C-alpha positions, 0 to 999 in steps of 0.5 A, spaced: 519 473 426 512 472 426 507 473 432 502 467 434 496 470 438 493 466 444 486 467 447 487 470 454 483 469 460 478 474 462 479 479 468 474 476 472 475 479 479 476 486 477 469 486 473 466 482 478 467 488 483 465 493 478 459 490 476 457 489 484 458 497 485 454 498 478 448 494 481 448 498 488 449 505 484 443 504 480 439 501 486 441 507 490 439 512 484 432 508 483 430 509 490 432 516 490 428 518 484 422 514 487 423 518 493 424 525 490 418 523 485 413 522 490 415 528 494 414 533 488 408 529 485 405 530 493 407 537 493 404 539 487 397 535 489 398 539 496 399 546 492 392 545 488 388 543 494 388 535 493 390 529 497 397 528 497 398 523 502 398 517 497 403 520 493 408 521 499 406 514 502 407 510 495 414 513 494 416 511 501 414 504 501 419 502 496 425 505 500 422 502 506 422 495 503 429 495 500 431 497 507 428 492 511 431 487 506 438 490 507 436 489 515 434 482 514 441 480 511 445 484 516 441 480 522 443 474 518 450 476 519 449 478 526 450 485 525 445 490 528 446 497 526 442 504 526 439 502 519 433 499 524 432 506 526 431 509 519 426 503 518 422 505 525 422 512 523 419 511 516 414 506 519 412 510 525 411 516 520 406 512 516 403 509 522 402 516 525 399 519 518 406 523 517 406 521 510 410 527 508 415 526 514 416 519 511 417 521 504 423 526 506 426 521 511 426 516 505 429 521 500 434 523 505 436 515 507 436 513 500 440 520 498 445 518 504 446 511 501 448 514 495 452 519 498 456 514 502 457 510 496 460 516 492 464 517 498 467 510 498 468 510 491 472 516 491 476 514 497 478 507 493 480 511 487 487 510 487 487 503 489 481 501 484 486 504 479 491 499 481 486 493 479 485 496 473 492 496 471 493 488 471 497 485 464 493 479 462 498 477 457 505 477 455 509 477 448 514 471 449 520 469 445 519 462 443 523 458 437 525 464 434 518 467 434 513 471 438 507 469 441 502 472 446 501 468 452 497 469 458 501 472 464 500 465 468 504 461 463 510 466 464 516 462 467 523 465 470 528 466 465 523 467 459 525 473 455 519 477 453 518 483 448 515 489 452 512 494 447 511 502 448 505 503 452 505 496 455 504 494 463 510 490 465 506 483 466 512 480 471 518 482 475 524 482 471 531 485 469 532 489 462 536 484 457 539 490 453 539 497 452 535 501 456 528 502 458 524 508 460 518 506 465 513 510 468 512 508 475 506 512 478 502 506 479 507 503 484 510 509 487 506 516 485 512 518 482 510 522 476 517 523 472 519 516 468 525 513 470 531 510 466 533 502 467 539 500 464 541 493 462 541 488 468 537 493 472 531 490 476 524 492 473 517 491 477 511 489 474 505 494 474 510 499 471 508 502 464 513 503 458 513 510 455 520 509 451 522 505 446 520 497 446 525 493 450 526 485 452 525 483 459 528 477 462 523 474 467 525 473 474 519 470 477 512 467 475 507 472 474 503 469 481 509 471 485 511 478 482 510 484 485 504 487 482 500 480 483 502 481 491 500 488 490 493 486 487 492 481 493 494 486 498 489 491 495 483 486 495 485 484 502 485 492 504 478 493 501 475 487 504 477 488 511 474 492 517 478 496 522 478 496 529 475 503 529 469 501 525 468 495 529 468 499 535 463 504 531 458 498 531 459 497 538 457 504 539 452 504 534 448 499 539 449 504 545 446 509 540 440 505 538 438 504 545 439 511 547 435 513 541 429 509 543 430 511 550 429 519 548 424 517 543 420 513 548 421 518 554 418 524 549 412 520 548 411 517 555 412 524 559 409 529 553 404 524 550 405 526 543 407 520 538 410 526 533 415 528 538 418 520 538 417 520 531 422 527 530 427 523 535 427 517 530 428 522 524 433 526 527 437 519 528 437 517 521 442 515 518 447 516 523 454 519 522 457 514 526 456 508 521 458 513 515 464 517 517 469 511 519 469 507 513 470 513 509 476 516 513 479 509 513 479 507 506 481 514 504 487 514 509 489 507 506 488 510 499 492 516 500 498 511 503 498 507 497 498 513 492 505 515 496 508 508 495 506 505 502 501 499 501 497 498 508 494 491 508 488 493 512 484 498 516 487 495 523 494 496 521 492 503 519 490 504 526 496 501 529 500 505 525 497 511 527 499 509 535 507 507 533 512 511 538 518 506 537 521 504 530 526 498 530 530 498 523 534 493 520 540 495 517 542 492 510 537 493 505 533 498 509 537 504 511 543 502 507 542 500 499 542 493 500 547 492 494 555 494 494 557 500 491 564 501 489 568 506 493 575 505 490 579 501 485 587 500 486 590 498 480 597 495 480 602 492 475 601 497 469 593 496 469 589 502 469 583 503 474 578 502 467 582 496 465 581 493 472 573 494 472 572 492 465 575 486 466 571 484 472 565 487 469 566 483 463 567 476 467 561 478 472 556 478 466 556 470 467 555 471 475 549 471 479 552 474 485 550 481 488 557 484 487 556 482 479 550 487 478 554 493 482 560 492 477 556 491 471 552 497 473 559 501 474 562 499 468 556 501 464 555 508 467 563 509 466 562 508 458 566 502 458 566 496 453 564 489 456 566 483 452 562 476 453 566 471 457 567 464 455 570 458 458 567 460 465 568 456 472 565 459 478 566 456 485 560 459 489 562 463 495 570 464 493 570 467 486 570 466 478 574 465 472 574 465 465 576 468 458 575 475 457 577 476 449 584 473 449 585 474 457 584 469 462 581 473 468 580 471 475 575 474 480 574 473 487 577 473 494 584 475 496 586 467 497 582 465 491 585 470 486 592 469 490 592 462 488 591 463 481 596 469 480 603 473 482 605 480 482 603 482 489 598 480 495 591 483 494 589 483 502 595 487 503 592 492 497 586 493 501 589 493 508 587 500 510 580 499 508 574 502 513 570 497 517 565 493 512 568 494 506 568 488 501 574 487 497 574 484 490 581 482 487 582 481 479 587 478 476 589 477 468 593 472 465 596 470 472 598 477 474 594 481 479 591 487 476 588 490 482 583 490 487 576 493 487 573 496 494 565 496 495 561 498 501 553 498 502 552 505 502 546 509 506 540 510 502 540 517 500 533 519 503 535 515 510 537 521 514 532 525 512 527 520 513 529 518 520 528 526 521 521 526 518 519 520 523 521 524 529 517 530 526 511 525 525 511 523 533 516 517 533 520 518 539 525 512 539 529 509 533 533 503 534 538 500 529 538 492 529 542 489 525 545 482 524 552 485 521 558 485 526 557 490 532 563 495 529 559 496 522 552 497 525 555 502 530 558 506 525 552 506 521 548 508 527 552 514 529 552 517 522 544 516 522 543 519 529 539 513 532 538 512 539 540 505 540 545 500 536 544 493 536 549 488 532 550 481 531 543 479 532 540 473 529 532 473 527 531 470 534 535 476 537 531 481 533 524 478 536 527 479 543 529 486 541 521 488 539 519 484 545 524 489 550 522 495 546 514 494 547 515 495 554 515 502 552 509 503 547 507 500 540 513 498 536 514 498 528 519 494 525 522 495 518 526 490 514 527 487 507 530 480 508 527 473 510 531 473 517 527 480 518 520 476 517 519 473 525 521 480 527 516 483 522 510 479 525 512 480 532 512 488 532 505 492 533 506 494 525 511 490 521 514 494 514 517 490 509 521 494 503 517 490 498 520 493 492 526 488 492 525 485 499 524 477 500 517 475 499 517 472 506 518 479 509 512 482 505 507 477 507 509 477 514 508 485 514 502 489 515 505 495 511 509 494 504 513 499 501 512 499 493 518 503 492 525 502 494 526 508 499 524 510 506 520 516 504 513 513 503 514 510 510 514 517 513 508 519 509 504 513 511 505 514 518 503 522 518 497 520 513 495 514 518 495 519 524 491 524 520 486 519 518 485 517 525 484 524 528 479 526 522 475 519 523 474 521 531 472 528 529 467 526 524 464 521 529 464 525 536 462 531 532 456 527 528 454 524 535 454 530 539 450 534 534 445 528 533 444 527 540 443 535 541 438 534 535 434 529 538 434 532 545 431 539 541 426 534 538 424 531 544 422 538 547 418 539 541 422 544 538 424 540 531 418 537 527 420 531 523 421 534 516 425 539 519 429 534 523 430 529 517 433 535 513 437 537 520 440 530 520 442 530 512 446 536 513 450 533 519 451 527 514 454 531 509 458 535 513 461 528 516 462 525 510 466 531 507 470 531 513 472 524 512 474 525 505 479 530 508 484 524 509 485 523 501 488 530 501 
């Protein structure tokens, strides 16, 4: 085979984000260096009895100019923030001849900007790591050769070669053999997992084992990882309601600052006291703490396998008290598992399973995957089927080796075989059991009984949900009431509702919302309306439908419920940390302003006091990452 190489498109979006961040970091470093140099040079001049104010003034002016440009841009966007206080304090310091105070404020402000950029950069680390793992090319089989093509050219059904160390460019399934994949970028799980032939593998995973072939199940633009990238960019660009609320508080705080400063000047006749009040209010922890805490919380959730789309969803998740869960694919595995094989007419259980799995290699039915997986795990040899004829929803028949095999419902197989009644063999199966009949050469070979089993982590996750504050759990299923009640009873939920249409699930959400904020968890297209109607919609994104992922505010990147409980706990802790930072920082700032107004906190000491508050507030906000 030969490999043809094609040029791939550049990673424009991630590069643009890195360049913007790098430019800001360099500007902040430059301003800090200028302010620090002025402070040092002025200090040396002052120590030697020379005039030092010119050095402090020159070091303050560049920081003030950059700040005024930033304020002008904010005002054009309609944002009024506390940067105005910083500009006023530096300007007043220069005007009143307090050049040293102005230089200290300039250094503290520039340092605060650098500290904020560092804190937000650290908080975004997990999410930015996702952006850096995009696969831009794929190795595709074509006309007996291998060619490297941009991932955008990959189509459903293409066969791709995945080499050791490659990131899977699209969603697909393992064509043959086994693939050992590192899913840590998607789920946070550090241990590699083995995917057998026919199993689904998600884009974004990294191959750590031997090379294998992947059959693409959807184009790159529709794959899991592409959706994750869109959600990450959306989350990073979003502004949480708490942050918008902080902006409104900032206006009030600005008015309070000017009022205290004006009163100090008016009643004591001392402009330096007014300057000290302005200095203590610069910059304000209110505008530093909330963004850092929110992004930290979103990053923490993403690291554990739950992608929260934006800060508003994170805040809503922190207030959830009621959970409504879909059944199939949410609390159950969403794929049938063999619970029994009943062989007749001289056939063994292994023969029945081998015949069924061999024939089902030609079928795309959900049961086919379960049968093939079970046969592979049992070490049974599968033969390629020929002369296939499938009746959708009824059954499939064809040749396996030298035998004519029929597979499907009891009626379908019964019309093609003798030697017994398949429905009779399965008459005592428990509610919710799926029966697959198997016949070979016109003789009934047996039946395979399957059930959609509970997820391994379902009970433990529901118990954890109650521990993190979920007061009521409702199972809402489109399945028949008897099956839904059996599942609900085994899980210990508070209420079970079956036979629900998509509209019925929306009605359940509306009814439950009377008692408090509601979270809906689902994975199918029929769950999308309820996910959109709930206070927070949670989609099982690993295998769930695209419609449900788009409608949801939280997407679980792994096919498990455990990340949801972690995300709720993280959201509640993040909200508490953000509020702690805001109120503690505001309280200390107001206290400092009052002390300054009474003349007990000079401008220079006031700037140092405020910087200490900012450092404590930001470090506290970063606790949301732990």
